[in-house]
ZAVEXPA-199348 format. One record per residue (C-alpha): z, y, x. Coordinates in steps of 0.25 Angstrom, whole numbers, plus 2048, in hexadecimal, padded with zeros to 3 digits. Example, Ala and Ser with C-alpha at 12.3 -4.5 7.8 and 13.67 -1.06 7.14 Angstrom:
<nodes>
<node><z>81F</z><y>7EE</y><x>831</x></node>
<node><z>81D</z><y>7FC</y><x>837</x></node>
</nodes>
This chain:
<nodes>
<node><z>707</z><y>B1C</y><x>B5F</x></node>
<node><z>714</z><y>B1B</y><x>B66</x></node>
<node><z>717</z><y>B27</y><x>B6F</x></node>
<node><z>723</z><y>B28</y><x>B79</x></node>
<node><z>729</z><y>B36</y><x>B7A</x></node>
<node><z>732</z><y>B3A</y><x>B86</x></node>
<node><z>738</z><y>B47</y><x>B8B</x></node>
<node><z>73D</z><y>B49</y><x>B99</x></node>
<node><z>747</z><y>B54</y><x>B95</x></node>
<node><z>749</z><y>B5A</y><x>BA3</x></node>
<node><z>73A</z><y>B5B</y><x>BA6</x></node>
<node><z>736</z><y>B69</y><x>BAA</x></node>
<node><z>744</z><y>B6F</y><x>BAC</x></node>
<node><z>741</z><y>B73</y><x>BBA</x></node>
<node><z>735</z><y>B7C</y><x>BB6</x></node>
<node><z>73A</z><y>B89</y><x>BB2</x></node>
<node><z>745</z><y>B89</y><x>BBC</x></node>
<node><z>73B</z><y>B87</y><x>BC7</x></node>
<node><z>73F</z><y>B79</y><x>BCC</x></node>
<node><z>730</z><y>B74</y><x>BCB</x></node>
<node><z>735</z><y>B68</y><x>BC4</x></node>
<node><z>741</z><y>B61</y><x>BBF</x></node>
<node><z>742</z><y>B54</y><x>BC6</x></node>
<node><z>750</z><y>B53</y><x>BCD</x></node>
<node><z>754</z><y>B61</y><x>BCA</x></node>
<node><z>758</z><y>B61</y><x>BBB</x></node>
<node><z>766</z><y>B66</y><x>BBE</x></node>
<node><z>761</z><y>B72</y><x>BC7</x></node>
<node><z>757</z><y>B75</y><x>BBC</x></node>
<node><z>762</z><y>B76</y><x>BB2</x></node>
<node><z>76A</z><y>B7F</y><x>BBB</x></node>
<node><z>75E</z><y>B88</y><x>BBC</x></node>
<node><z>75E</z><y>B89</y><x>BAD</x></node>
<node><z>753</z><y>B7F</y><x>BAA</x></node>
<node><z>752</z><y>B7A</y><x>B9B</x></node>
<node><z>74B</z><y>B6E</y><x>B96</x></node>
<node><z>73D</z><y>B70</y><x>B92</x></node>
<node><z>738</z><y>B62</y><x>B8F</x></node>
<node><z>73F</z><y>B5F</y><x>B82</x></node>
<node><z>738</z><y>B6C</y><x>B7C</x></node>
<node><z>72A</z><y>B68</y><x>B81</x></node>
<node><z>72D</z><y>B5A</y><x>B7B</x></node>
<node><z>730</z><y>B61</y><x>B6E</x></node>
<node><z>723</z><y>B69</y><x>B6E</x></node>
<node><z>71B</z><y>B5D</y><x>B70</x></node>
<node><z>722</z><y>B56</y><x>B65</x></node>
<node><z>720</z><y>B62</y><x>B5C</x></node>
<node><z>711</z><y>B62</y><x>B5F</x></node>
<node><z>710</z><y>B53</y><x>B5D</x></node>
<node><z>716</z><y>B55</y><x>B4F</x></node>
<node><z>70D</z><y>B61</y><x>B4B</x></node>
<node><z>701</z><y>B58</y><x>B4F</x></node>
<node><z>706</z><y>B4D</y><x>B46</x></node>
<node><z>707</z><y>B43</y><x>B51</x></node>
<node><z>715</z><y>B3F</y><x>B4E</x></node>
<node><z>711</z><y>B38</y><x>B42</x></node>
<node><z>707</z><y>B2F</y><x>B4A</x></node>
<node><z>710</z><y>B2A</y><x>B55</x></node>
<node><z>71D</z><y>B22</y><x>B58</x></node>
<node><z>726</z><y>B29</y><x>B62</x></node>
<node><z>72F</z><y>B23</y><x>B6C</x></node>
<node><z>739</z><y>B2C</y><x>B74</x></node>
<node><z>745</z><y>B2D</y><x>B7B</x></node>
<node><z>754</z><y>B32</y><x>B78</x></node>
<node><z>759</z><y>B40</y><x>B79</x></node>
<node><z>751</z><y>B4B</y><x>B80</x></node>
<node><z>747</z><y>B40</y><x>B86</x></node>
<node><z>740</z><y>B40</y><x>B78</x></node>
<node><z>74A</z><y>B3F</y><x>B6C</x></node>
<node><z>74F</z><y>B4D</y><x>B6C</x></node>
<node><z>741</z><y>B53</y><x>B6C</x></node>
<node><z>73C</z><y>B49</y><x>B61</x></node>
<node><z>748</z><y>B4D</y><x>B59</x></node>
<node><z>745</z><y>B5C</y><x>B5A</x></node>
<node><z>737</z><y>B5A</y><x>B54</x></node>
<node><z>73B</z><y>B4F</y><x>B4A</x></node>
<node><z>732</z><y>B45</y><x>B51</x></node>
<node><z>736</z><y>B36</y><x>B4E</x></node>
<node><z>737</z><y>B2D</y><x>B59</x></node>
<node><z>73C</z><y>B20</y><x>B5E</x></node>
<node><z>747</z><y>B22</y><x>B69</x></node>
<node><z>747</z><y>B19</y><x>B75</x></node>
<node><z>755</z><y>B12</y><x>B78</x></node>
<node><z>758</z><y>B18</y><x>B85</x></node>
<node><z>763</z><y>B22</y><x>B8A</x></node>
<node><z>760</z><y>B30</y><x>B8E</x></node>
<node><z>76A</z><y>B37</y><x>B97</x></node>
<node><z>76C</z><y>B46</y><x>B96</x></node>
<node><z>764</z><y>B48</y><x>BA3</x></node>
<node><z>758</z><y>B3E</y><x>BA2</x></node>
<node><z>751</z><y>B39</y><x>BAE</x></node>
<node><z>744</z><y>B33</y><x>BB2</x></node>
<node><z>74B</z><y>B25</y><x>BAF</x></node>
<node><z>74D</z><y>B29</y><x>BA1</x></node>
<node><z>73E</z><y>B2D</y><x>BA0</x></node>
<node><z>73A</z><y>B1F</y><x>BA6</x></node>
<node><z>743</z><y>B18</y><x>B9D</x></node>
<node><z>73D</z><y>B1F</y><x>B90</x></node>
<node><z>72F</z><y>B1C</y><x>B95</x></node>
<node><z>731</z><y>B0D</y><x>B97</x></node>
<node><z>737</z><y>B0C</y><x>B89</x></node>
<node><z>72C</z><y>B13</y><x>B83</x></node>
<node><z>721</z><y>B0A</y><x>B8A</x></node>
<node><z>729</z><y>AFE</y><x>B85</x></node>
<node><z>728</z><y>B04</y><x>B77</x></node>
<node><z>719</z><y>B04</y><x>B78</x></node>
<node><z>717</z><y>B13</y><x>B78</x></node>
<node><z>708</z><y>B17</y><x>B78</x></node>
<node><z>70B</z><y>B25</y><x>B7E</x></node>
<node><z>717</z><y>B2B</y><x>B86</x></node>
<node><z>718</z><y>B3A</y><x>B84</x></node>
<node><z>722</z><y>B40</y><x>B8E</x></node>
<node><z>727</z><y>B4E</y><x>B90</x></node>
<node><z>72A</z><y>B52</y><x>B9E</x></node>
<node><z>723</z><y>B54</y><x>BAC</x></node>
<node><z>71D</z><y>B4D</y><x>BB7</x></node>
<node><z>72A</z><y>B46</y><x>BBB</x></node>
<node><z>72B</z><y>B40</y><x>BAD</x></node>
<node><z>71C</z><y>B3C</y><x>BAD</x></node>
<node><z>71F</z><y>B34</y><x>BBA</x></node>
<node><z>72B</z><y>B2D</y><x>BB4</x></node>
<node><z>723</z><y>B29</y><x>BA8</x></node>
<node><z>718</z><y>B24</y><x>BB1</x></node>
<node><z>722</z><y>B1B</y><x>BB9</x></node>
<node><z>729</z><y>B16</y><x>BAC</x></node>
<node><z>71C</z><y>B13</y><x>BA5</x></node>
<node><z>716</z><y>B0B</y><x>BB0</x></node>
<node><z>724</z><y>B03</y><x>BB2</x></node>
<node><z>723</z><y>AFD</y><x>BA4</x></node>
<node><z>714</z><y>AFC</y><x>BA1</x></node>
<node><z>706</z><y>AFB</y><x>BA8</x></node>
<node><z>6FE</z><y>B07</y><x>BAA</x></node>
<node><z>6F4</z><y>B01</y><x>BA0</x></node>
<node><z>6FE</z><y>AFF</y><x>B95</x></node>
<node><z>706</z><y>B0C</y><x>B97</x></node>
<node><z>707</z><y>B16</y><x>B8C</x></node>
<node><z>700</z><y>B23</y><x>B8D</x></node>
<node><z>709</z><y>B2F</y><x>B92</x></node>
<node><z>708</z><y>B3E</y><x>B8F</x></node>
<node><z>711</z><y>B49</y><x>B95</x></node>
<node><z>716</z><y>B55</y><x>B8D</x></node>
<node><z>718</z><y>B5F</y><x>B99</x></node>
<node><z>726</z><y>B63</y><x>B9B</x></node>
<node><z>728</z><y>B62</y><x>BAA</x></node>
<node><z>726</z><y>B6D</y><x>BB5</x></node>
<node><z>719</z><y>B68</y><x>BBC</x></node>
<node><z>712</z><y>B5E</y><x>BB4</x></node>
<node><z>707</z><y>B5B</y><x>BBE</x></node>
<node><z>704</z><y>B4D</y><x>BB8</x></node>
<node><z>6F8</z><y>B4C</y><x>BAE</x></node>
<node><z>6FF</z><y>B44</y><x>BA3</x></node>
<node><z>704</z><y>B51</y><x>B9C</x></node>
<node><z>6FF</z><y>B59</y><x>B90</x></node>
<node><z>6FE</z><y>B68</y><x>B93</x></node>
<node><z>709</z><y>B6B</y><x>B89</x></node>
<node><z>711</z><y>B64</y><x>B7E</x></node>
<node><z>707</z><y>B69</y><x>B73</x></node>
<node><z>6FC</z><y>B62</y><x>B7B</x></node>
<node><z>704</z><y>B56</y><x>B7D</x></node>
<node><z>705</z><y>B54</y><x>B6E</x></node>
<node><z>6F6</z><y>B55</y><x>B6D</x></node>
<node><z>6F4</z><y>B4A</y><x>B77</x></node>
<node><z>6FE</z><y>B41</y><x>B6F</x></node>
<node><z>6F6</z><y>B44</y><x>B63</x></node>
<node><z>6E9</z><y>B40</y><x>B69</x></node>
<node><z>6EF</z><y>B33</y><x>B6F</x></node>
<node><z>6F4</z><y>B30</y><x>B61</x></node>
<node><z>6E7</z><y>B32</y><x>B5B</x></node>
<node><z>6DF</z><y>B2A</y><x>B65</x></node>
<node><z>6D8</z><y>B37</y><x>B6B</x></node>
<node><z>6DD</z><y>B36</y><x>B79</x></node>
<node><z>6D8</z><y>B2F</y><x>B85</x></node>
<node><z>6E1</z><y>B2A</y><x>B90</x></node>
<node><z>6E1</z><y>B2C</y><x>B9F</x></node>
<node><z>6E9</z><y>B2B</y><x>BAB</x></node>
<node><z>6F2</z><y>B37</y><x>BAF</x></node>
<node><z>6F7</z><y>B3A</y><x>BBD</x></node>
<node><z>706</z><y>B3B</y><x>BBD</x></node>
<node><z>709</z><y>B45</y><x>BC8</x></node>
<node><z>717</z><y>B4A</y><x>BCD</x></node>
<node><z>71B</z><y>B55</y><x>BD7</x></node>
<node><z>727</z><y>B53</y><x>BE0</x></node>
<node><z>730</z><y>B5D</y><x>BDA</x></node>
<node><z>739</z><y>B5E</y><x>BE7</x></node>
<node><z>72E</z><y>B62</y><x>BF0</x></node>
<node><z>728</z><y>B6B</y><x>BE5</x></node>
<node><z>736</z><y>B73</y><x>BE5</x></node>
<node><z>733</z><y>B75</y><x>BF4</x></node>
<node><z>726</z><y>B7A</y><x>BF0</x></node>
<node><z>71E</z><y>B6E</y><x>BF5</x></node>
<node><z>714</z><y>B68</y><x>BEB</x></node>
<node><z>714</z><y>B59</y><x>BEC</x></node>
<node><z>70E</z><y>B51</y><x>BE0</x></node>
<node><z>70B</z><y>B43</y><x>BDF</x></node>
<node><z>703</z><y>B3A</y><x>BD5</x></node>
<node><z>70D</z><y>B30</y><x>BCF</x></node>
<node><z>703</z><y>B28</y><x>BC7</x></node>
<node><z>6FC</z><y>B28</y><x>BBA</x></node>
<node><z>6FF</z><y>B27</y><x>BAB</x></node>
<node><z>6F6</z><y>B25</y><x>B9F</x></node>
<node><z>6F6</z><y>B30</y><x>B96</x></node>
<node><z>6ED</z><y>B36</y><x>B8A</x></node>
<node><z>6E1</z><y>B3E</y><x>B8F</x></node>
<node><z>6E0</z><y>B4B</y><x>B88</x></node>
<node><z>6DA</z><y>B55</y><x>B92</x></node>
<node><z>6DD</z><y>B61</y><x>B89</x></node>
<node><z>6EB</z><y>B5E</y><x>B88</x></node>
<node><z>6EF</z><y>B57</y><x>B95</x></node>
<node><z>6F2</z><y>B60</y><x>BA1</x></node>
<node><z>6ED</z><y>B56</y><x>BAC</x></node>
<node><z>6F3</z><y>B54</y><x>BBA</x></node>
<node><z>6F4</z><y>B60</y><x>BC4</x></node>
<node><z>6EA</z><y>B62</y><x>BCE</x></node>
<node><z>6EF</z><y>B64</y><x>BDC</x></node>
<node><z>6EA</z><y>B71</y><x>BE3</x></node>
<node><z>6E0</z><y>B70</y><x>BED</x></node>
<node><z>6E3</z><y>B73</y><x>BFB</x></node>
<node><z>6D4</z><y>B76</y><x>BFF</x></node>
<node><z>6D1</z><y>B82</y><x>C07</x></node>
<node><z>6C7</z><y>B88</y><x>BFC</x></node>
<node><z>6D2</z><y>B86</y><x>BF2</x></node>
<node><z>6DC</z><y>B8E</y><x>BFA</x></node>
<node><z>6D2</z><y>B99</y><x>BFC</x></node>
<node><z>6CF</z><y>B99</y><x>BED</x></node>
<node><z>6DE</z><y>B9A</y><x>BEB</x></node>
<node><z>6E0</z><y>BA6</y><x>BF5</x></node>
<node><z>6D4</z><y>BAD</y><x>BEE</x></node>
<node><z>6DA</z><y>BAC</y><x>BE1</x></node>
<node><z>6E7</z><y>BB1</y><x>BE6</x></node>
<node><z>6E0</z><y>BBD</y><x>BEC</x></node>
<node><z>6DA</z><y>BC0</y><x>BDE</x></node>
<node><z>6E8</z><y>BBE</y><x>BD8</x></node>
<node><z>6EE</z><y>BC8</y><x>BE2</x></node>
<node><z>6E4</z><y>BD3</y><x>BDD</x></node>
<node><z>6E7</z><y>BD0</y><x>BCF</x></node>
<node><z>6F7</z><y>BCF</y><x>BCF</x></node>
<node><z>700</z><y>BDB</y><x>BCD</x></node>
<node><z>707</z><y>BDD</y><x>BDA</x></node>
<node><z>713</z><y>BE4</y><x>BD3</x></node>
<node><z>714</z><y>BD8</y><x>BC9</x></node>
<node><z>71E</z><y>BCC</y><x>BCA</x></node>
<node><z>716</z><y>BC0</y><x>BCE</x></node>
<node><z>71A</z><y>BB2</y><x>BC9</x></node>
<node><z>713</z><y>BA9</y><x>BD2</x></node>
<node><z>711</z><y>B9B</y><x>BCC</x></node>
<node><z>70F</z><y>B8E</y><x>BD4</x></node>
<node><z>703</z><y>B8A</y><x>BDB</x></node>
<node><z>6FA</z><y>B8C</y><x>BE8</x></node>
<node><z>6F1</z><y>B97</y><x>BE2</x></node>
<node><z>6FD</z><y>B9F</y><x>BDE</x></node>
<node><z>703</z><y>B9D</y><x>BEB</x></node>
<node><z>6F7</z><y>BA3</y><x>BF1</x></node>
<node><z>6FA</z><y>BB0</y><x>BE9</x></node>
<node><z>708</z><y>BB0</y><x>BEF</x></node>
<node><z>702</z><y>BAE</y><x>BFD</x></node>
<node><z>6FA</z><y>BBB</y><x>BFB</x></node>
<node><z>707</z><y>BC2</y><x>BF5</x></node>
<node><z>70D</z><y>BBE</y><x>C03</x></node>
<node><z>718</z><y>BB5</y><x>BFD</x></node>
<node><z>71A</z><y>BA6</y><x>BFF</x></node>
<node><z>71A</z><y>BA0</y><x>BF1</x></node>
<node><z>71F</z><y>B93</y><x>BED</x></node>
<node><z>714</z><y>B89</y><x>BE9</x></node>
<node><z>71B</z><y>B82</y><x>BDD</x></node>
<node><z>724</z><y>B8D</y><x>BD8</x></node>
<node><z>723</z><y>B9A</y><x>BD1</x></node>
<node><z>726</z><y>BA6</y><x>BD9</x></node>
<node><z>728</z><y>BB5</y><x>BD6</x></node>
<node><z>721</z><y>BC0</y><x>BDE</x></node>
<node><z>724</z><y>BCE</y><x>BDD</x></node>
<node><z>721</z><y>BDA</y><x>BE6</x></node>
<node><z>721</z><y>BD1</y><x>BF3</x></node>
<node><z>72D</z><y>BC8</y><x>BF0</x></node>
<node><z>72C</z><y>BBA</y><x>BEB</x></node>
<node><z>736</z><y>BB2</y><x>BE3</x></node>
<node><z>733</z><y>BA3</y><x>BE6</x></node>
<node><z>734</z><y>B97</y><x>BDC</x></node>
<node><z>73A</z><y>B9E</y><x>BD1</x></node>
<node><z>73E</z><y>B98</y><x>BC3</x></node>
<node><z>73D</z><y>B9F</y><x>BB5</x></node>
<node><z>74A</z><y>BA6</y><x>BB6</x></node>
<node><z>746</z><y>BAD</y><x>BC4</x></node>
<node><z>738</z><y>BB1</y><x>BBE</x></node>
<node><z>73F</z><y>BB8</y><x>BB3</x></node>
<node><z>748</z><y>BBF</y><x>BBC</x></node>
<node><z>73C</z><y>BC3</y><x>BC5</x></node>
<node><z>733</z><y>BC9</y><x>BBA</x></node>
<node><z>73E</z><y>BD0</y><x>BB2</x></node>
<node><z>73B</z><y>BDE</y><x>BB0</x></node>
<node><z>72E</z><y>BDD</y><x>BB8</x></node>
<node><z>722</z><y>BE5</y><x>BB2</x></node>
<node><z>718</z><y>BDA</y><x>BB6</x></node>
<node><z>718</z><y>BCC</y><x>BB9</x></node>
<node><z>70C</z><y>BC3</y><x>BBC</x></node>
<node><z>70B</z><y>BB4</y><x>BBD</x></node>
<node><z>702</z><y>BAD</y><x>BC7</x></node>
<node><z>6FF</z><y>B9F</y><x>BC3</x></node>
<node><z>6F5</z><y>B94</y><x>BC7</x></node>
<node><z>6F2</z><y>B88</y><x>BBD</x></node>
<node><z>6F6</z><y>B7A</y><x>BC1</x></node>
<node><z>6EA</z><y>B72</y><x>BC7</x></node>
<node><z>6E2</z><y>B6A</y><x>BBC</x></node>
<node><z>6EC</z><y>B6D</y><x>BB1</x></node>
<node><z>6E9</z><y>B7C</y><x>BB1</x></node>
<node><z>6F7</z><y>B7F</y><x>BAC</x></node>
<node><z>6FC</z><y>B8D</y><x>BAF</x></node>
<node><z>70B</z><y>B8C</y><x>BAA</x></node>
<node><z>714</z><y>B81</y><x>BA6</x></node>
<node><z>712</z><y>B78</y><x>BB3</x></node>
<node><z>71A</z><y>B7B</y><x>BBF</x></node>
<node><z>71D</z><y>B8A</y><x>BBC</x></node>
<node><z>726</z><y>B89</y><x>BB0</x></node>
<node><z>72F</z><y>B94</y><x>BB7</x></node>
<node><z>724</z><y>B9E</y><x>BB1</x></node>
<node><z>72A</z><y>B9B</y><x>BA3</x></node>
<node><z>723</z><y>B9F</y><x>B96</x></node>
<node><z>72C</z><y>BAB</y><x>B94</x></node>
<node><z>728</z><y>BB0</y><x>BA2</x></node>
<node><z>719</z><y>BAD</y><x>B9F</x></node>
<node><z>71A</z><y>BB5</y><x>B92</x></node>
<node><z>721</z><y>BC1</y><x>B99</x></node>
<node><z>716</z><y>BC2</y><x>BA4</x></node>
<node><z>70A</z><y>BC0</y><x>B9A</x></node>
<node><z>6FD</z><y>BB9</y><x>B9B</x></node>
<node><z>6F7</z><y>BC5</y><x>BA1</x></node>
<node><z>700</z><y>BC4</y><x>BAD</x></node>
<node><z>6FD</z><y>BB5</y><x>BB0</x></node>
<node><z>6F3</z><y>BB4</y><x>BBC</x></node>
<node><z>6ED</z><y>BA6</y><x>BBE</x></node>
<node><z>6E7</z><y>BA2</y><x>BCB</x></node>
<node><z>6E0</z><y>B95</y><x>BCE</x></node>
<node><z>6D5</z><y>B91</y><x>BD7</x></node>
<node><z>6C7</z><y>B8D</y><x>BD2</x></node>
<node><z>6C9</z><y>B7E</y><x>BD6</x></node>
<node><z>6D6</z><y>B7E</y><x>BCE</x></node>
<node><z>6D0</z><y>B84</y><x>BC2</x></node>
<node><z>6C4</z><y>B7A</y><x>BC2</x></node>
<node><z>6CE</z><y>B6F</y><x>BC3</x></node>
<node><z>6D6</z><y>B73</y><x>BB6</x></node>
<node><z>6D3</z><y>B69</y><x>BAB</x></node>
<node><z>6CC</z><y>B6F</y><x>B9F</x></node>
<node><z>6CB</z><y>B7C</y><x>BA6</x></node>
<node><z>6D7</z><y>B82</y><x>B9E</x></node>
<node><z>6E4</z><y>B87</y><x>BA3</x></node>
<node><z>6F1</z><y>B83</y><x>B9C</x></node>
<node><z>6FF</z><y>B88</y><x>B99</x></node>
<node><z>70B</z><y>B80</y><x>B95</x></node>
<node><z>717</z><y>B8A</y><x>B96</x></node>
<node><z>71F</z><y>B83</y><x>B8C</x></node>
<node><z>71E</z><y>B8F</y><x>B82</x></node>
<node><z>712</z><y>B8C</y><x>B78</x></node>
<node><z>711</z><y>B9A</y><x>B74</x></node>
<node><z>710</z><y>B9F</y><x>B82</x></node>
<node><z>705</z><y>B94</y><x>B85</x></node>
<node><z>6FD</z><y>B99</y><x>B7A</x></node>
<node><z>6FF</z><y>BA8</y><x>B7F</x></node>
<node><z>6FA</z><y>BA4</y><x>B8C</x></node>
<node><z>6EE</z><y>B9D</y><x>B86</x></node>
<node><z>6E0</z><y>BA2</y><x>B87</x></node>
<node><z>6D9</z><y>BA7</y><x>B94</x></node>
<node><z>6DF</z><y>BAB</y><x>BA1</x></node>
<node><z>6D8</z><y>BB0</y><x>BAE</x></node>
<node><z>6DA</z><y>BA7</y><x>BBA</x></node>
<node><z>6D7</z><y>BAC</y><x>BC8</x></node>
<node><z>6CF</z><y>BA2</y><x>BCF</x></node>
<node><z>6CA</z><y>BA9</y><x>BDC</x></node>
<node><z>6C9</z><y>BB7</y><x>BE2</x></node>
<node><z>6C6</z><y>BC1</y><x>BD6</x></node>
<node><z>6C2</z><y>BB5</y><x>BCE</x></node>
<node><z>6C8</z><y>BB2</y><x>BC0</x></node>
<node><z>6C6</z><y>BA7</y><x>BB6</x></node>
<node><z>6C9</z><y>BA8</y><x>BA8</x></node>
<node><z>6D0</z><y>B9B</y><x>BA3</x></node>
<node><z>6D6</z><y>B96</y><x>B96</x></node>
<node><z>6E4</z><y>B92</y><x>B94</x></node>
<node><z>6E8</z><y>B87</y><x>B8B</x></node>
</nodes>
């Protein structure tokens, strides 16, 4: 089987520094101290692929420099490198060029490391040079900030298992929604997403995250959110520093605290004051020397992901210092019912931490109502 491997080296750089994406703000992200995360995610994927022995069953076609070659060399993975120039600062044009060359090489599967913007660029490029029926399968290794599209595996390890299943003929195929958010309006705290189109990909429900479900604006849903928020208010330590993650249910908690939370950012509340839309550095400063810190987080609709999607500011080091016992999960009953597989997930970028967070966690779903849920 011929597999195309592509890395978007700038994907996800806007996450920890609080920019809610990387499109058009790479220089700003670097000024804030952002580092590239996609290459390492690509290396993790390749290492797991090697452990599974899949490297011996596939022919890999990839890109020069950090768009694939560097990661493959690090792992000792043989590949055919496409004849294209990759500038120091790669762009969407380079992604599209690579995909077009891969399709002409007859790849059966394209595995990319990136986010929703990369998925959108790949979709456009694939349909430029092939019909939908003849297009290769596509699989995303998550390395962006949001990743609302359904084409992504939950993490690099799961992506390797999906490729193994495809190679062994054990995966069905299906159409996945490619969804992207308007990052400019997102930075202004307005949530605007659009369906860009569809891509064919391998169907492995255990390992694929699925697309995001947009929160309902129904009256009964809001009433459930407020009831859950009232319960959270009774359980939270009023003297603790509260890290308020994105989401409408968490915003209801902020409403009861008497502060105006950002909808899509991470805010820090402590004794009546609110620091809005903070990055990882600001969170570290806010919790330094404090006796107790609590995280209030809500899973992404349908995907069920708690950490690693849109809240990368709450980094592995911060989560580890806070402790699982100080993580408060809030979600409405409808959101819980809509989570595929009935399991929560984490993808912090730190495999050891992900394992530590595994097991079960209590979720507040209504006033004085808990639900015990597993975390994969």
